[in-house]
PDB file of N, CA, C and O in Angstrom:
ATOM      1  N   MET A   1      72.370 107.755 123.394  1.00  0.00           N
ATOM      2  CA  MET A   1      73.198 107.738 122.217  1.00  0.00           C
ATOM      3  C   MET A   1      73.059 106.371 121.542  1.00  0.00           C
ATOM      4  O   MET A   1      73.008 105.337 122.208  1.00  0.00           O
ATOM      5  N   LYS A   2      73.001 106.388 120.249  1.00  0.00           N
ATOM      6  CA  LYS A   2      72.875 105.132 119.518  1.00  0.00           C
ATOM      7  C   LYS A   2      74.156 104.310 119.648  1.00  0.00           C
ATOM      8  O   LYS A   2      75.261 104.847 119.723  1.00  0.00           O
ATOM      9  N   LYS A   3      73.969 103.003 119.671  1.00  0.00           N
ATOM     10  CA  LYS A   3      75.110 102.102 119.818  1.00  0.00           C
ATOM     11  C   LYS A   3      76.073 102.210 118.639  1.00  0.00           C
ATOM     12  O   LYS A   3      77.286 102.096 118.814  1.00  0.00           O
ATOM     13  N   VAL A   4      75.539 102.428 117.449  1.00  0.00           N
ATOM     14  CA  VAL A   4      76.387 102.512 116.258  1.00  0.00           C
ATOM     15  C   VAL A   4      77.303 103.724 116.341  1.00  0.00           C
ATOM     16  O   VAL A   4      78.500 103.620 116.073  1.00  0.00           O
ATOM     17  N   ILE A   5      76.749 104.867 116.708  1.00  0.00           N
ATOM     18  CA  ILE A   5      77.543 106.090 116.813  1.00  0.00           C
ATOM     19  C   ILE A   5      78.600 105.940 117.905  1.00  0.00           C
ATOM     20  O   ILE A   5      79.750 106.338 117.723  1.00  0.00           O
ATOM     21  N   PHE A   6      78.207 105.370 119.027  1.00  0.00           N
ATOM     22  CA  PHE A   6      79.162 105.163 120.114  1.00  0.00           C
ATOM     23  C   PHE A   6      80.288 104.228 119.682  1.00  0.00           C
ATOM     24  O   PHE A   6      81.450 104.470 120.006  1.00  0.00           O
ATOM     25  N   SER A   7      79.958 103.173 118.959  1.00  0.00           N
ATOM     26  CA  SER A   7      80.971 102.228 118.489  1.00  0.00           C
ATOM     27  C   SER A   7      81.934 102.888 117.513  1.00  0.00           C
ATOM     28  O   SER A   7      83.143 102.668 117.588  1.00  0.00           O
ATOM     29  N   LEU A   8      81.409 103.691 116.603  1.00  0.00           N
ATOM     30  CA  LEU A   8      82.268 104.407 115.659  1.00  0.00           C
ATOM     31  C   LEU A   8      83.177 105.396 116.371  1.00  0.00           C
ATOM     32  O   LEU A   8      84.360 105.505 116.048  1.00  0.00           O
ATOM     33  N   ALA A   9      82.629 106.109 117.332  1.00  0.00           N
ATOM     34  CA  ALA A   9      83.434 107.073 118.081  1.00  0.00           C
ATOM     35  C   ALA A   9      84.530 106.372 118.877  1.00  0.00           C
ATOM     36  O   ALA A   9      85.666 106.844 118.922  1.00  0.00           O
ATOM     37  N   LEU A  10      84.198 105.262 119.496  1.00  0.00           N
ATOM     38  CA  LEU A  10      85.181 104.515 120.277  1.00  0.00           C
ATOM     39  C   LEU A  10      86.269 103.931 119.376  1.00  0.00           C
ATOM     40  O   LEU A  10      87.446 103.942 119.737  1.00  0.00           O
ATOM     41  N   GLY A  11      85.885 103.427 118.223  1.00  0.00           N
ATOM     42  CA  GLY A  11      86.867 102.895 117.280  1.00  0.00           C
ATOM     43  C   GLY A  11      87.796 103.963 116.738  1.00  0.00           C
ATOM     44  O   GLY A  11      88.999 103.738 116.603  1.00  0.00           O
ATOM     45  N   THR A  12      87.239 105.128 116.427  1.00  0.00           N
ATOM     46  CA  THR A  12      88.053 106.241 115.945  1.00  0.00           C
ATOM     47  C   THR A  12      89.026 106.707 117.018  1.00  0.00           C
ATOM     48  O   THR A  12      90.187 106.997 116.729  1.00  0.00           O
ATOM     49  N   PHE A  13      88.552 106.777 118.250  1.00  0.00           N
ATOM     50  CA  PHE A  13      89.427 107.153 119.355  1.00  0.00           C
ATOM     51  C   PHE A  13      90.560 106.145 119.518  1.00  0.00           C
ATOM     52  O   PHE A  13      91.709 106.530 119.731  1.00  0.00           O
ATOM     53  N   GLY A  14      90.244 104.871 119.419  1.00  0.00           N
ATOM     54  CA  GLY A  14      91.262 103.833 119.549  1.00  0.00           C
ATOM     55  C   GLY A  14      92.313 103.906 118.455  1.00  0.00           C
ATOM     56  O   GLY A  14      93.505 103.761 118.726  1.00  0.00           O
ATOM     57  N   LEU A  15      91.881 104.129 117.220  1.00  0.00           N
ATOM     58  CA  LEU A  15      92.836 104.269 116.120  1.00  0.00           C
ATOM     59  C   LEU A  15      93.730 105.482 116.315  1.00  0.00           C
ATOM     60  O   LEU A  15      94.937 105.420 116.083  1.00  0.00           O
ATOM     61  N   GLY A  16      93.130 106.579 116.740  1.00  0.00           N
ATOM     62  CA  GLY A  16      93.917 107.790 116.974  1.00  0.00           C
ATOM     63  C   GLY A  16      94.935 107.606 118.078  1.00  0.00           C
ATOM     64  O   GLY A  16      96.076 108.050 117.956  1.00  0.00           O
ATOM     65  N   MET A  17      94.530 106.952 119.157  1.00  0.00           N
ATOM     66  CA  MET A  17      95.459 106.721 120.264  1.00  0.00           C
ATOM     67  C   MET A  17      96.587 105.778 119.849  1.00  0.00           C
ATOM     68  O   MET A  17      97.735 105.966 120.253  1.00  0.00           O
ATOM     69  N   ALA A  18      96.270 104.783 119.058  1.00  0.00           N
ATOM     70  CA  ALA A  18      97.299 103.843 118.618  1.00  0.00           C
ATOM     71  C   ALA A  18      98.311 104.522 117.702  1.00  0.00           C
ATOM     72  O   ALA A  18      99.502 104.215 117.747  1.00  0.00           O
ATOM     73  N   GLU A  19      97.836 105.441 116.878  1.00  0.00           N
ATOM     74  CA  GLU A  19      98.732 106.099 115.927  1.00  0.00           C
ATOM     75  C   GLU A  19      99.487 107.257 116.565  1.00  0.00           C
ATOM     76  O   GLU A  19     100.704 107.360 116.414  1.00  0.00           O
ATOM     77  N   PHE A  20      98.786 108.118 117.267  1.00  0.00           N
ATOM     78  CA  PHE A  20      99.424 109.317 117.802  1.00  0.00           C
ATOM     79  C   PHE A  20     100.058 109.092 119.170  1.00  0.00           C
ATOM     80  O   PHE A  20     100.925 109.867 119.574  1.00  0.00           O
ATOM     81  N   GLY A  21      99.656 108.073 119.876  1.00  0.00           N
ATOM     82  CA  GLY A  21     100.245 107.795 121.180  1.00  0.00           C
ATOM     83  C   GLY A  21     101.699 107.380 121.096  1.00  0.00           C
ATOM     84  O   GLY A  21     102.483 107.671 121.999  1.00  0.00           O
ATOM     85  N   ILE A  22     102.065 106.707 120.023  1.00  0.00           N
ATOM     86  CA  ILE A  22     103.442 106.248 119.861  1.00  0.00           C
ATOM     87  C   ILE A  22     104.393 107.408 119.600  1.00  0.00           C
ATOM     88  O   ILE A  22     105.596 107.279 119.830  1.00  0.00           O
ATOM     89  N   MET A  23     103.880 108.531 119.126  1.00  0.00           N
ATOM     90  CA  MET A  23     104.752 109.675 118.831  1.00  0.00           C
ATOM     91  C   MET A  23     105.445 110.201 120.081  1.00  0.00           C
ATOM     92  O   MET A  23     106.561 110.713 120.000  1.00  0.00           O
ATOM     93  N   GLY A  24     104.806 110.083 121.217  1.00  0.00           N
ATOM     94  CA  GLY A  24     105.402 110.562 122.454  1.00  0.00           C
ATOM     95  C   GLY A  24     106.591 109.745 122.920  1.00  0.00           C
ATOM     96  O   GLY A  24     107.434 110.244 123.666  1.00  0.00           O
ATOM     97  N   VAL A  25     106.666 108.518 122.497  1.00  0.00           N
ATOM     98  CA  VAL A  25     107.766 107.642 122.911  1.00  0.00           C
ATOM     99  C   VAL A  25     108.627 107.222 121.721  1.00  0.00           C
ATOM    100  O   VAL A  25     109.295 106.188 121.760  1.00  0.00           O
ATOM    101  N   LEU A  26     108.603 108.027 120.672  1.00  0.00           N
ATOM    102  CA  LEU A  26     109.302 107.665 119.441  1.00  0.00           C
ATOM    103  C   LEU A  26     110.812 107.565 119.646  1.00  0.00           C
ATOM    104  O   LEU A  26     111.444 106.643 119.129  1.00  0.00           O
ATOM    105  N   THR A  27     111.393 108.496 120.390  1.00  0.00           N
ATOM    106  CA  THR A  27     112.844 108.444 120.598  1.00  0.00           C
ATOM    107  C   THR A  27     113.247 107.212 121.405  1.00  0.00           C
ATOM    108  O   THR A  27     114.258 106.578 121.106  1.00  0.00           O
ATOM    109  N   GLU A  28     112.465 106.872 122.422  1.00  0.00           N
ATOM    110  CA  GLU A  28     112.773 105.677 123.209  1.00  0.00           C
ATOM    111  C   GLU A  28     112.598 104.410 122.380  1.00  0.00           C
ATOM    112  O   GLU A  28     113.375 103.463 122.500  1.00  0.00           O
ATOM    113  N   LEU A  29     111.571 104.406 121.541  1.00  0.00           N
ATOM    114  CA  LEU A  29     111.338 103.256 120.666  1.00  0.00           C
ATOM    115  C   LEU A  29     112.509 103.063 119.720  1.00  0.00           C
ATOM    116  O   LEU A  29     112.996 101.946 119.545  1.00  0.00           O
ATOM    117  N   ALA A  30     112.963 104.152 119.108  1.00  0.00           N
ATOM    118  CA  ALA A  30     114.086 104.067 118.173  1.00  0.00           C
ATOM    119  C   ALA A  30     115.347 103.584 118.882  1.00  0.00           C
ATOM    120  O   ALA A  30     116.091 102.765 118.341  1.00  0.00           O
ATOM    121  N   ARG A  31     115.586 104.082 120.075  1.00  0.00           N
ATOM    122  CA  ARG A  31     116.774 103.674 120.827  1.00  0.00           C
ATOM    123  C   ARG A  31     116.696 102.195 121.214  1.00  0.00           C
ATOM    124  O   ARG A  31     117.679 101.468 121.072  1.00  0.00           O
ATOM    125  N   ASP A  32     115.542 101.748 121.698  1.00  0.00           N
ATOM    126  CA  ASP A  32     115.399 100.355 122.132  1.00  0.00           C
ATOM    127  C   ASP A  32     115.503  99.369 120.979  1.00  0.00           C
ATOM    128  O   ASP A  32     116.073  98.288 121.129  1.00  0.00           O
ATOM    129  N   VAL A  33     114.957  99.738 119.838  1.00  0.00           N
ATOM    130  CA  VAL A  33     114.973  98.843 118.681  1.00  0.00           C
ATOM    131  C   VAL A  33     116.307  98.926 117.943  1.00  0.00           C
ATOM    132  O   VAL A  33     116.681  98.005 117.217  1.00  0.00           O
ATOM    133  N   GLY A  34     117.028 100.048 118.138  1.00  0.00           N
ATOM    134  CA  GLY A  34     118.326 100.211 117.492  1.00  0.00           C
ATOM    135  C   GLY A  34     118.237 100.780 116.090  1.00  0.00           C
ATOM    136  O   GLY A  34     119.046 100.442 115.226  1.00  0.00           O
ATOM    137  N   ILE A  35     117.253 101.645 115.861  1.00  0.00           N
ATOM    138  CA  ILE A  35     117.098 102.280 114.554  1.00  0.00           C
ATOM    139  C   ILE A  35     117.103 103.792 114.739  1.00  0.00           C
ATOM    140  O   ILE A  35     117.044 104.289 115.864  1.00  0.00           O
ATOM    141  N   THR A  36     117.174 104.516 113.630  1.00  0.00           N
ATOM    142  CA  THR A  36     117.158 105.975 113.704  1.00  0.00           C
ATOM    143  C   THR A  36     115.736 106.466 113.960  1.00  0.00           C
ATOM    144  O   THR A  36     114.762 105.744 113.746  1.00  0.00           O
ATOM    145  N   ILE A  37     115.643 107.709 114.422  1.00  0.00           N
ATOM    146  CA  ILE A  37     114.322 108.286 114.691  1.00  0.00           C
ATOM    147  C   ILE A  37     113.490 108.403 113.407  1.00  0.00           C
ATOM    148  O   ILE A  37     112.302 108.084 113.437  1.00  0.00           O
ATOM    149  N   PRO A  38     114.070 108.852 112.271  1.00  0.00           N
ATOM    150  CA  PRO A  38     113.254 108.860 111.042  1.00  0.00           C
ATOM    151  C   PRO A  38     112.750 107.477 110.638  1.00  0.00           C
ATOM    152  O   PRO A  38     111.628 107.343 110.149  1.00  0.00           O
ATOM    153  N   ALA A  39     113.568 106.458 110.839  1.00  0.00           N
ATOM    154  CA  ALA A  39     113.114 105.099 110.512  1.00  0.00           C
ATOM    155  C   ALA A  39     111.974 104.679 111.428  1.00  0.00           C
ATOM    156  O   ALA A  39     111.038 104.009 110.993  1.00  0.00           O
ATOM    157  N   ALA A  40     112.052 105.073 112.696  1.00  0.00           N
ATOM    158  CA  ALA A  40     110.954 104.774 113.615  1.00  0.00           C
ATOM    159  C   ALA A  40     109.700 105.546 113.214  1.00  0.00           C
ATOM    160  O   ALA A  40     108.585 105.051 113.378  1.00  0.00           O
ATOM    161  N   GLY A  41     109.880 106.756 112.691  1.00  0.00           N
ATOM    162  CA  GLY A  41     108.741 107.531 112.198  1.00  0.00           C
ATOM    163  C   GLY A  41     108.051 106.859 111.025  1.00  0.00           C
ATOM    164  O   GLY A  41     106.841 106.992 110.844  1.00  0.00           O
ATOM    165  N   HIS A  42     108.823 106.142 110.235  1.00  0.00           N
ATOM    166  CA  HIS A  42     108.226 105.400 109.113  1.00  0.00           C
ATOM    167  C   HIS A  42     107.286 104.309 109.610  1.00  0.00           C
ATOM    168  O   HIS A  42     106.336 103.947 108.915  1.00  0.00           O
ATOM    169  N   MET A  43     107.540 103.784 110.799  1.00  0.00           N
ATOM    170  CA  MET A  43     106.642 102.773 111.361  1.00  0.00           C
ATOM    171  C   MET A  43     105.243 103.347 111.558  1.00  0.00           C
ATOM    172  O   MET A  43     104.248 102.663 111.319  1.00  0.00           O
ATOM    173  N   ILE A  44     105.167 104.600 111.994  1.00  0.00           N
ATOM    174  CA  ILE A  44     103.871 105.260 112.159  1.00  0.00           C
ATOM    175  C   ILE A  44     103.200 105.446 110.804  1.00  0.00           C
ATOM    176  O   ILE A  44     101.993 105.247 110.664  1.00  0.00           O
ATOM    177  N   SER A  45     103.998 105.829 109.806  1.00  0.00           N
ATOM    178  CA  SER A  45     103.445 106.010 108.461  1.00  0.00           C
ATOM    179  C   SER A  45     102.919 104.701 107.891  1.00  0.00           C
ATOM    180  O   SER A  45     101.868 104.679 107.252  1.00  0.00           O
ATOM    181  N   PHE A  46     103.642 103.617 108.118  1.00  0.00           N
ATOM    182  CA  PHE A  46     103.190 102.314 107.620  1.00  0.00           C
ATOM    183  C   PHE A  46     101.901 101.874 108.302  1.00  0.00           C
ATOM    184  O   PHE A  46     101.025 101.285 107.668  1.00  0.00           O
ATOM    185  N   TYR A  47     101.790 102.160 109.593  1.00  0.00           N
ATOM    186  CA  TYR A  47     100.551 101.844 110.307  1.00  0.00           C
ATOM    187  C   TYR A  47      99.387 102.639 109.714  1.00  0.00           C
ATOM    188  O   TYR A  47      98.317 102.084 109.462  1.00  0.00           O
ATOM    189  N   ALA A  48      99.597 103.938 109.492  1.00  0.00           N
ATOM    190  CA  ALA A  48      98.541 104.778 108.922  1.00  0.00           C
ATOM    191  C   ALA A  48      98.165 104.296 107.523  1.00  0.00           C
ATOM    192  O   ALA A  48      96.988 104.287 107.162  1.00  0.00           O
ATOM    193  N   PHE A  49      99.152 103.900 106.744  1.00  0.00           N
ATOM    194  CA  PHE A  49      98.889 103.380 105.405  1.00  0.00           C
ATOM    195  C   PHE A  49      98.061 102.100 105.476  1.00  0.00           C
ATOM    196  O   PHE A  49      97.166 101.894 104.656  1.00  0.00           O
ATOM    197  N   GLY A  50      98.349 101.255 106.435  1.00  0.00           N
ATOM    198  CA  GLY A  50      97.561 100.037 106.630  1.00  0.00           C
ATOM    199  C   GLY A  50      96.124 100.329 107.010  1.00  0.00           C
ATOM    200  O   GLY A  50      95.207  99.633 106.574  1.00  0.00           O
ATOM    201  N   VAL A  51      95.925 101.361 107.827  1.00  0.00           N
ATOM    202  CA  VAL A  51      94.561 101.758 108.198  1.00  0.00           C
ATOM    203  C   VAL A  51      93.814 102.278 106.975  1.00  0.00           C
ATOM    204  O   VAL A  51      92.643 101.956 106.772  1.00  0.00           O
ATOM    205  N   VAL A  52      94.492 103.081 106.165  1.00  0.00           N
ATOM    206  CA  VAL A  52      93.856 103.638 104.961  1.00  0.00           C
ATOM    207  C   VAL A  52      93.452 102.527 103.998  1.00  0.00           C
ATOM    208  O   VAL A  52      92.373 102.581 103.407  1.00  0.00           O
ATOM    209  N   LEU A  53      94.295 101.537 103.839  1.00  0.00           N
ATOM    210  CA  LEU A  53      93.959 100.430 102.936  1.00  0.00           C
ATOM    211  C   LEU A  53      92.972  99.450 103.562  1.00  0.00           C
ATOM    212  O   LEU A  53      92.127  98.889 102.864  1.00  0.00           O
ATOM    213  N   GLY A  54      93.072  99.246 104.853  1.00  0.00           N
ATOM    214  CA  GLY A  54      92.232  98.256 105.510  1.00  0.00           C
ATOM    215  C   GLY A  54      90.809  98.705 105.779  1.00  0.00           C
ATOM    216  O   GLY A  54      89.900  97.876 105.816  1.00  0.00           O
ATOM    217  N   ALA A  55      90.595  99.998 105.968  1.00  0.00           N
ATOM    218  CA  ALA A  55      89.256 100.493 106.306  1.00  0.00           C
ATOM    219  C   ALA A  55      88.225 100.200 105.209  1.00  0.00           C
ATOM    220  O   ALA A  55      87.147  99.699 105.528  1.00  0.00           O
ATOM    221  N   PRO A  56      88.506 100.489 103.940  1.00  0.00           N
ATOM    222  CA  PRO A  56      87.507 100.149 102.914  1.00  0.00           C
ATOM    223  C   PRO A  56      87.273  98.648 102.778  1.00  0.00           C
ATOM    224  O   PRO A  56      86.152  98.212 102.515  1.00  0.00           O
ATOM    225  N   VAL A  57      88.324  97.867 102.958  1.00  0.00           N
ATOM    226  CA  VAL A  57      88.176  96.410 102.874  1.00  0.00           C
ATOM    227  C   VAL A  57      87.274  95.910 103.998  1.00  0.00           C
ATOM    228  O   VAL A  57      86.393  95.081 103.773  1.00  0.00           O
ATOM    229  N   MET A  58      87.499  96.415 105.207  1.00  0.00           N
ATOM    230  CA  MET A  58      86.653  96.018 106.339  1.00  0.00           C
ATOM    231  C   MET A  58      85.213  96.479 106.129  1.00  0.00           C
ATOM    232  O   MET A  58      84.278  95.777 106.515  1.00  0.00           O
ATOM    233  N   ALA A  59      85.025  97.647 105.523  1.00  0.00           N
ATOM    234  CA  ALA A  59      83.671  98.124 105.243  1.00  0.00           C
ATOM    235  C   ALA A  59      82.963  97.199 104.259  1.00  0.00           C
ATOM    236  O   ALA A  59      81.773  96.922 104.413  1.00  0.00           O
ATOM    237  N   LEU A  60      83.681  96.724 103.257  1.00  0.00           N
ATOM    238  CA  LEU A  60      83.080  95.799 102.294  1.00  0.00           C
ATOM    239  C   LEU A  60      82.691  94.482 102.955  1.00  0.00           C
ATOM    240  O   LEU A  60      81.606  93.957 102.706  1.00  0.00           O
ATOM    241  N   PHE A  61      83.564  93.953 103.788  1.00  0.00           N
ATOM    242  CA  PHE A  61      83.258  92.691 104.467  1.00  0.00           C
ATOM    243  C   PHE A  61      82.124  92.842 105.471  1.00  0.00           C
ATOM    244  O   PHE A  61      81.289  91.947 105.601  1.00  0.00           O
ATOM    245  N   SER A  62      82.086  93.953 106.173  1.00  0.00           N
ATOM    246  CA  SER A  62      81.049  94.130 107.191  1.00  0.00           C
ATOM    247  C   SER A  62      79.705  94.517 106.592  1.00  0.00           C
ATOM    248  O   SER A  62      78.688  94.425 107.278  1.00  0.00           O
ATOM    249  N   SER A  63      79.667  94.944 105.338  1.00  0.00           N
ATOM    250  CA  SER A  63      78.388  95.313 104.726  1.00  0.00           C
ATOM    251  C   SER A  63      77.502  94.091 104.480  1.00  0.00           C
ATOM    252  O   SER A  63      76.306  94.232 104.224  1.00  0.00           O
ATOM    253  N   ARG A  64      78.072  92.923 104.555  1.00  0.00           N
ATOM    254  CA  ARG A  64      77.289  91.699 104.353  1.00  0.00           C
ATOM    255  C   ARG A  64      76.392  91.378 105.539  1.00  0.00           C
ATOM    256  O   ARG A  64      75.419  90.638 105.400  1.00  0.00           O
ATOM    257  N   PHE A  65      76.711  91.929 106.699  1.00  0.00           N
ATOM    258  CA  PHE A  65      75.968  91.621 107.914  1.00  0.00           C
ATOM    259  C   PHE A  65      74.832  92.609 108.121  1.00  0.00           C
ATOM    260  O   PHE A  65      74.932  93.782 107.762  1.00  0.00           O
ATOM    261  N   SER A  66      73.774  92.123 108.692  1.00  0.00           N
ATOM    262  CA  SER A  66      72.631  92.970 109.001  1.00  0.00           C
ATOM    263  C   SER A  66      72.957  93.866 110.187  1.00  0.00           C
ATOM    264  O   SER A  66      73.740  93.485 111.057  1.00  0.00           O
ATOM    265  N   LEU A  67      72.366  95.044 110.225  1.00  0.00           N
ATOM    266  CA  LEU A  67      72.584  95.966 111.333  1.00  0.00           C
ATOM    267  C   LEU A  67      71.788  95.583 112.568  1.00  0.00           C
ATOM    268  O   LEU A  67      72.026  96.122 113.649  1.00  0.00           O
ATOM    269  N   LYS A  68      70.856  94.669 112.427  1.00  0.00           N
ATOM    270  CA  LYS A  68      70.027  94.279 113.572  1.00  0.00           C
ATOM    271  C   LYS A  68      70.662  93.212 114.392  1.00  0.00           C
ATOM    272  O   LYS A  68      70.089  92.777 115.391  1.00  0.00           O
TER     273      LYS A  68
END
């Protein structure tokens, strides 16, 4: 398998785990932080929004580097 494809797959898996993994502990997170469950759900939305905005920016910065 090419290193580039493996790196992309691993990065995508990591982003998915970071975003969807927190959903399983959302009620505990809300209780520990002292906020409501919907407010804790907004934290996941803000993270996803940051990924959506950050991905094109990172692509622009990384396009300057050679693939070799």
